C-alpha positions in Angstrom: -133.5 115.0 79.9 -135.6 117.1 77.5 -134.1 115.2 74.5 -135.0 111.8 76.1 -138.6 113.0 76.7 -139.0 114.2 73.1 -137.7 110.9 71.8 -140.2 109.0 74.1 -143.0 111.1 72.8 -142.0 110.6 69.2 -141.6 106.9 69.7 -145.0 106.7 71.3 -146.6 108.6 68.3 -144.9 106.2 65.8 -146.2 103.2 67.7 -149.7 104.6 67.7 -149.6 105.2 63.9 -148.2 101.7 63.3 -150.9 100.2 65.5 -153.7 102.0 63.6 -152.1 101.0 60.3 -151.9 97.3 61.3 -155.6 97.2 62.2 -156.6 98.9 59.0 -154.6 96.4 56.9 -156.2 93.5 58.7 -159.6 94.9 57.9 -158.6 94.9 54.2 -157.4 91.2 54.6 -153.9 92.1 53.4 -150.8 90.0 54.3 -148.6 91.6 56.9 -145.0 90.6 57.5 -143.1 91.8 60.5 -139.3 91.6 60.6 -137.4 91.5 63.9 -133.7 92.4 64.1 -131.4 91.1 66.8 -128.7 92.1 69.2 -126.6 95.2 68.3 -128.6 95.7 65.1 -131.2 98.1 63.6 -133.8 98.0 60.9 -131.2 99.5 58.5 -128.7 96.7 58.9 -128.0 93.5 57.0 -130.7 92.3 54.5 -133.8 93.7 56.2 -134.4 96.7 53.9 -133.8 94.6 50.7 -136.3 92.0 52.0 -138.9 94.7 52.4 -138.2 96.0 48.9 -138.4 92.5 47.4 -141.6 91.4 49.1 -143.8 94.4 49.6 -146.6 94.9 47.0 -150.2 95.9 46.8 -151.3 92.8 48.7 -148.4 92.6 51.2 -146.9 95.1 53.7 -143.5 94.6 55.4 -142.9 96.3 58.7 -139.3 96.4 60.1 -139.6 96.5 63.9 -137.1 99.0 65.6 -136.1 97.8 69.0 -134.5 100.3 71.4 -130.9 100.1 72.7 -130.0 96.9 70.9 -126.6 96.9 72.5 -128.3 96.4 75.8 -131.5 94.5 75.0 -134.2 94.6 77.6 -136.9 91.9 77.5 -139.8 94.1 78.8 -138.9 97.0 76.6 -138.7 94.9 73.4 -141.9 93.1 74.2 -143.6 96.5 74.8 -142.5 97.6 71.3 -144.1 94.4 69.8 -147.3 95.0 71.7 -147.5 98.5 70.3 -146.5 97.7 66.8 -148.6 94.4 66.5 -152.0 94.9 68.2 -153.4 91.6 66.8 -152.3 88.6 64.7 -154.2 86.3 62.3 -153.6 83.8 59.5 -152.4 86.7 57.2 -149.6 87.6 59.6 -146.1 86.4 58.9 -142.8 86.9 60.8 -139.1 86.9 59.9 -136.7 87.1 62.8 -132.9 87.2 63.1 -130.7 86.1 65.9 -132.0 87.6 69.3 -135.1 88.6 67.4 -136.0 84.9 67.2 -136.5 84.3 70.9 -138.0 87.8 71.2 -140.7 86.7 68.6 -141.3 83.4 70.3 -141.8 85.1 73.6 -144.3 87.5 72.1 -146.3 84.7 70.4 -146.2 82.7 73.6 -147.4 85.6 75.8 -150.4 86.2 73.6 -151.0 82.5 72.9 -150.9 83.1 69.2 -151.0 79.9 67.2 -153.1 80.9 64.2 -150.4 82.8 62.3 -149.5 82.8 58.6 -146.0 81.5 59.2 -142.5 82.4 60.4 -138.9 82.2 59.2 -136.3 82.1 61.9 -132.6 83.0 61.1 -129.7 82.0 63.3 -132.1 81.6 66.3 -131.5 79.9 69.6 -133.3 79.1 72.8 -130.3 77.6 74.7 -127.6 79.5 76.5 -124.6 80.9 74.6 -121.2 80.5 76.2 -119.5 83.7 77.5 -122.5 85.9 76.8 -124.0 87.0 80.1 -126.2 89.7 78.4 -127.8 87.2 76.0 -128.1 84.5 78.6 -129.9 86.8 81.0 -132.3 87.8 78.2 -132.9 84.1 77.4 -133.7 83.4 81.1 -136.1 86.3 81.4 -137.9 85.3 78.2 -139.0 81.9 79.6 -139.8 80.4 76.2 -141.4 77.0 76.0 -140.5 75.7 72.5 -143.3 73.1 72.7 -145.8 75.8 72.2 -144.8 76.3 68.6 -145.0 72.7 67.2 -148.6 73.4 66.0 -147.6 76.3 63.7 -147.7 74.8 60.2 -145.7 77.2 58.2 -142.2 77.6 59.7 -138.6 77.4 58.5 -135.2 77.8 60.1 -132.1 79.1 58.5 -128.6 78.5 59.9 -125.0 78.6 58.7 -122.3 76.0 59.2 -119.7 78.6 60.2 -121.8 81.0 62.4 -119.2 82.2 65.0 -121.8 84.1 67.1 -124.5 81.5 67.5 -123.2 77.9 67.4 -125.0 76.1 64.6 -125.9 73.2 66.9 -128.1 75.6 69.0 -130.1 76.6 65.9 -130.5 73.0 64.9 -131.7 72.2 68.4 -134.3 75.0 68.2 -135.5 73.7 64.8 -136.0 70.3 66.2 -137.7 71.5 69.4 -140.4 73.4 67.4 -140.6 70.7 64.6 -139.4 73.0 61.9 -137.4 72.1 58.8 -134.1 73.8 58.6 -131.7 74.9 55.8 -128.0 75.0 56.4 -126.2 77.7 54.3 -122.5 77.0 53.7 -120.2 79.8 54.9 -123.1 82.1 55.7 -121.6 83.3 59.0 -124.3 85.0 61.1 -125.9 86.5 57.9 -124.6 90.0 58.7 -124.1 92.8 56.3 -120.3 92.9 57.0 -120.3 89.2 55.9 -121.8 90.1 52.5 -125.5 89.7 53.5 -126.9 93.0 52.5 -129.3 90.8 50.5 -130.6 87.3 51.3 -132.2 86.0 48.0 -132.6 82.5 49.3 -134.7 83.7 52.2 -136.7 86.0 49.9 -137.5 82.9 47.8 -138.5 80.9 50.8 -140.8 83.7 52.1 -142.5 84.0 48.6 -143.0 80.3 48.6 -144.5 80.4 52.1 -146.8 83.2 51.1 -148.0 81.4 48.0 -148.6 78.0 49.7 -152.0 77.0 51.0 
């Protein structure tokens, strides 16, 4: 019990510091990129850390959002983390989301009615139900995302693989079409996981750099 209390206090302190840092960076008109991991993952997995190292510079910060208990994702708990880590959003705010992190991001943007963002890159995302996954389908239902809300966002891109065995490619294509986003199909990319060789994602890094540089 005491250990859980200590962890909660530490997590709250980290969130407070992150919140203050975000507001300070916005005052300096710096670009901020937030990376959202997915189900059964952490900020140390896959290509997230490499993305941070490749993109972050004196004009751009990259924040990897740590969600609690990713094996048992809770919609309210994950949204609370985003509320704490991202107190406000503007045209210098960008997002990269992977897998369950995609619908988590869309839910967050929809809740706050954020339309004026810098841009977003969505990887292996979905808004429709996934067969034989009661945990994810329950999360989707509770998120109540209306994909029509994101058609007005100008800078957006979707990545998918033609052999993703966790999220059917057709679901990611459907999401891209629902939000009017261009999509890139990567041959044999799987679910873009570290165990599939994706400890780096240079194609996505290039796409993000191009998005940041475009007007």
